[in-house]
N, C-alpha and C positions, 0 to 999 in steps of 0.2 A: 233262803230269805229269812229276816229274822220273824219270828212268831210275837212280838212284842205286840202288833196292831190286830192279833187275833186274840191273845189273851186279853188286851183291853175290852174287846168287843164283849166278851164274857163278864169281865168283873166290872165294866162301868158301862152298862147299857144305854142307849141314848135313846131307842123307841119305849114308846109305853108300854106295850104289851109285852116286851121283854123285860123291861126293869120290873114289872108286876110280876112275872112270872120268875125271875131270879130270885125275887123276894120270897114268893111263898116257896120256891124250892129251898132255898134257906131256912126256912122254917120247919116244913114238913119231913123234908129229907134230910138235913144235915142236922135239925134240931137246934140251930143256934137259939139264944135268947133273942127276942123281940127288938130290945134297946140296941145290941151289937147290929142286928141289920138295918136300924133305922140309921144308925151313925155311918155305916158301911155306903148305904145308898143317898145320904143327904137327906132324910126323912123325919117327920116326928113319930116316936113311939106309937102314939094313938094313929096314925096312919097305918103303920104296919099291922096295929089290932086289927082296924077298920078291914084292911084287905083281906085278913086272916076270916074275919067274919064272914063277908061276903064271900069269899070263896066256898067255906064250909056251905054257907046257904043254898048257893048256888049247886054244889054238887048234891046236896037233900033234894034239889027241885029237878036233878035230872038237865042241869042246863050249864054246864061247865063254859069258862069262859073259853073262847076260839084262841087259845095261842099259836095255834099251828095249823091253821086253815088255810085251804088252798081257793086263792080267787075263784079259780075255775071250777070247784067242787060243788056249786049250787048253781043252778041254772044254765046248765050247759046246753049248748044247742044238741039236741037229737038223746038226751039223757033221759030216760024213764020210760 
């Protein structure tokens, strides 16, 4: 099977949380300029700046966004 659909899943995310994750990853992990990231994802540079600012604030407050949360992780029957 060709990996093109799998590659597109990461390079052109359709889901909002995944898209946000990829934008932040490109900035913090890859060290890419915000303008380049904005162009890749079809966003305004100001939007990327806001995502970066908000992510930093959420980490500072101890509440990072739930990029990878299990739908069953909270409130499971029998948990606790």
